[in-house]
N, C-alpha and C positions, 0 to 999 in steps of 0.2 A: 347567669343561668346557662346551662349547656344548650346549644342549638338543637340537639336531638330531643331534649325534654320539651323544649318549646314547640317542636313540630307535633310531638305526640299529644300535647295539651290542645293545640289548635285543631288537630284532626278530631279529637274528641268532642270539641265544641261544635265543629262543622257537623258531625254525625247527630249530636243532640238536637241541633237546630233544624235538621231535616226531618226529624221525627215528630209526629203529632200524637204519639201515644204517651201513656203515663210515664213520666220521667222522675224517678225518686232520688237519683244520685245527686252529688254536689261536685262542683268544680272548685278546687282549692287554689288560692291565689290567682283567681280570675274574677274580673269585674265586668259587669254588664253596664256600661256608661249610659246615662240618659234614660229616657222614657219613664221617668218617675211619675207615680200617681199619688204616693204618700210616703211619709218618713215617720217611722216609729222607733222605739227601743226594744230590744230583746236580750235576754241573758244568754241565749244559746242560738246557734245556727238552726237547730230544729224548731226552736220557738219562732224564729223568724219565718221559717217555711210555713208554719201553721197559721201565722198572721196572713201571709200571702193567700193561703188556701181559703181562709174565711172571708178575706176582702172581696167585695163583689166584682172588681175589675182587675185584680192582680193576677198576672200570668206567669211572672218570673220575678226574681229578686237578687239583691246583693246585700251582704251582710259584713260589717266591720268587725273582726274578731277581736278578742281581748288583747292579742299580741300586736295589733296595729298601733302605730305611735299616736294617731289622732282620730277623733271621731269613732272611737270604739264603742261597740254594742248597738250601733245605729243599723237599722233595718230598712233598706230602701225597697219599696214595693213598686213594681213596674208593669207596663203593658204596652203592646203595640198591636197594630192592625193584623200582622202576620202571626201574632202569638208567640214570637220568639224575639230575642234581642237583635237589634240592628248591628251591634258591634260587640266584640269581646276583647278585652285587653288583660295582660298579665299585670297583677297588682298585689304585692305582698300584703298579707293580713286581710285579704278580702276573700270571702267565699260566696258562690252564687249557685242558684238552682231555680227550680221550677215549682209552681203551685201544684198541689196534688188534687186539684178539682177533677181531673180526668182519671184519677185512680180508683174512684168508687170506694174510698176508705171512710170509716167512721171518723168524725171530728174528734180531736183530743179535748177531753174535758178535765182530765186529771193531770196535774203537774206536781208530782211528788218529790222531784229533785230539789235539793237546797244548794245554795251557792255561797262558798267561802269567799271572804274578802270582796264582797260585792254588796253595794247598797242599792235598794230600790228607792230612788228619791221622789218625794212628793206623795200626795194622796193621803196624808195622815189624818186620821179622825180621833184616834185615841192613843195614849201611851201609858205605860205602867212599868214597874220594875219586877223582874222575875228571874229565876235561877238559871235558865238555860233556853236555848232557841226551841227546844222540843215543847216547852210549855207555852212559849210564845206562839208557836204554830198551833198547838192544841186550842188555845183560846181563839185564835183566828178561825180555826175550823168550826167552832161552836157558835160564834157570832154570825148571824145571817148575812149581815153586810160586809163582812171582812172578806177580801179576796186575796191579799198578799201581805207580807210583813217583812220587816227588817229588825235584827236583833244585835245590840252592841255587846260584844263579848268582854270577858274579864280583863283582857290585856289591852284594852282600847286606850289611846294616848290621853284622853281626857277622863280622869277617874270619876268625875261627878256624874257622868252619864253611862257608866258601865252597868251592864245588866238591864238595859232599858229596851223594852219591846215596843216597837211602832207598828200599830195596826193600821192598814191602808185600805182605802176604797177605790175600786175600779168599776166604771159603769158596766153592768152586766145584763141590763134589759135593752131590747132593741127600740130605737127611737129614730124617725125620719130626720135626715140632716136638714131638710128644707121643705117648706109646705107653701103652696100657693093656690089661689083661687083660679079655676079654669073651668068654663062651661063645657059640658059633655064628657066629663070623666067622673069616676067614683073611686074612691080609695078606702082602704081598710086594712085590718090586720089578720094575721094567722090566728086561728082559733085554738091553737095549741096553748095550754096553761102557761102563763108567764112566770108565775111564782108558785111555789109549794104553799099548801094551807098550813098556816101557823097558829091561828087563834080560832076560837069557836065563834066569836062575835064579828060581823062585818063593820068596817069603819063607816060612820054616818058622815056624809059630806055636808059641810055648811060653808056657804060662800058670801062674800060681802060684795055685792054688785056696785058698779061704779066707784069702786074704792081701790086705791093704789097703796100698798104698804111701802113707803118710801125708803130708799137706800138699803144698805147692807146686802147688795147683791154679791154673790160669789160664783154663780154659773148661770149662763143663759142658754135655754135649749128651745127647740120647736116642739109645739104641742097642738093637738087638734081641738082641745076643749079645756075648760077649768078643770074638769074631772081628770083628764090626762095629766095636766100640770100638777094637780094635787098628788096623783100617783107618783110622778117623778120626784116630787118633794118627799113623799113618804119613803121612797127607796134610799134616798141619800142620807147618811147619818148626820151631816152638819146642817141639813135644812130644818129651819124652825117655822118658816112660813113662806108664802110665795105670792106672786102677782102674775096674772095672765092677761096679755094684751091681745083682744080678740081680732082686731083688724089686721094684725101682722103675725098672728100665731106664735107669739113670743111668750116664753115661760121664764120667769126670773126667780130663781131659787135664792133665798135670803137666809142669813145666819145672824141671829142676835137674840140670845136667850134672856136678855135683861130688859129690853124695851121694844116697842112696836108702834110706829107712827103711822096713822091712817089718814090719808088725804083724799077728798072726792076727786075722781077723774074719769071721764067718759072712756068707753071701750076697755076698761079694766075690770077684772074680777079678781078678788084676793081670797086667800084661805090660810088655814094653819095645818101643819102636819099632824095627822091623827097618831095616837099613841096606843100600843098594845091592842091591836085588833087586826082582823084580816083586811088587807088592803083591797079596796073595791076595784075590780077590773072590767066592770060593765062597759066602759068607754071602748074597750077592745072588741066587744061584740057587735058594735055598730058600724054601719058603712056611712061614708061621708061624701055626699054629692057635691059636684062642682068644686072639688078639692083635689089637688094633685100632690102626690109625694114625689119631689124632684130627686133624681139621681139614684144611686145605689142599686141599679138594675143589674141583674146577672143572667136573667132568662126572659124570654118573651115568646108568646104564641097567641094564636087567635082562638077564642072560645066563645060560645053563644051568649053568655050572660055574665053579670058581676058575680052571681052565685057560683057559677062554674069557676070563675077566676079565684074567689075566696076559697072554694073547696081545693083547688090545685095548690094554692098557697099553703093551706093547712096540711095537705098530704106530703108536700115537699119538705124534707127535713131542713133544708137550708133556707126556705122562705120565711120571712118575718113579717112583711107587709107588702102591699101591692097597690097598683093603680090600674083600673080598667077603663078603656077608652070606648065610649059609645059610638064615636065617630061623629063626623060633622061634614058639612057641605065643603068646607075649605080643606079638610084633611081626611078624605075618605080612606087613605091607605092605613090609617090608625083604627079603622072601625073594628070593634069587638076585639081589640088587642089587649091582652093581659100581660102587664109588666111586673114580674115578681122581682122583690128587692130584698136585700139583707145588708147588715153592717156587722163589723167585728164586735163580738160581745165577750170574747175570752179575756180574763184578767190581764191587763197591760200596765206595767210600770210607766209612769210619765217620764222617768229618766232612769238609766242605769249607770252607776259609777263604780270604779274600782276604789274601794276604801278598806284598809287593812283592819282586821279584827272586827269586821261586820259580816254577818251571815243573813242571807235573805232567802225567801221562798214563798210558797203559795198556800192558800187554804186547801185542806184535804177533803173538803165536804163532798166533792164530786168523785172521790176515789172509792172504789169498792173495798169493803172490809176483807182482810185475808181470810 
């Protein structure tokens, strides 16, 4: 690489690092080493930047492009106390940039681009054969739970799976990553509607107290109550029933359409995923005393009451849930502090791979009709 080009790149990095304003550009063949807070997969540089923008603590990122020899499509989300990378190095096949949190831009909800010779690996919940990727994408758009897809084209090396459409699920509702009991705090959720109304009748909850549906776990999440756990089960297309452990706020989603084994067990409540009804969201209307949602903070301020905290969370487009500190003798500095929280809910492939004659893309349900 020419020394003059190196100097230009380094001067640009220094200028960007000195600015606290909205930074929309990218640095090609530049890596921000270290300071990682999360590692995800992204099909494009722009998608990686959107992941960073939605992540509560990400301030800048580095993305391994498709032309990198190893680790391609990996999106490294990063943060530091200064808000800028502590170092920048020249690295072929890596692009870096900043979160758009300070740009006051609307979050991206429509991902209309499709990707040739790229597979979104994992997250499959249904497959079928169809004539082209457009039909695969159309079905994904119509199915409420489908977020992304991969389609195997006519020239694929294995003839028995040609024309196969893989519909995939990605978590799209906010949920706290960790929950703990703590005196003097109150937690709750934004009152913005979580899901669109799809059915006339509301699901009726029925729970089996002190019962554990043993085995068949495929996903463990945190939940505030059996009702919340049932909601999470209802969202996931593979969940047939669930068990909730109340003393640890653990929600076990289970998949077995053929059998269900119930065992008596204290601190457990179990239930079955409801079918063809409007999912009950009443759990999100409640506040939860002496319960703390840990992490995922992106904003904090002092407000008079938990009602004010909930209102601020609901009014803020980025806030999904919150924890309000009533304050205590031991921690007066936290008194009346409202911590607003969010997690990434945009559709995310669990892995992105270069595979010839495979085309991948996203549901268009959030895209406006032309």
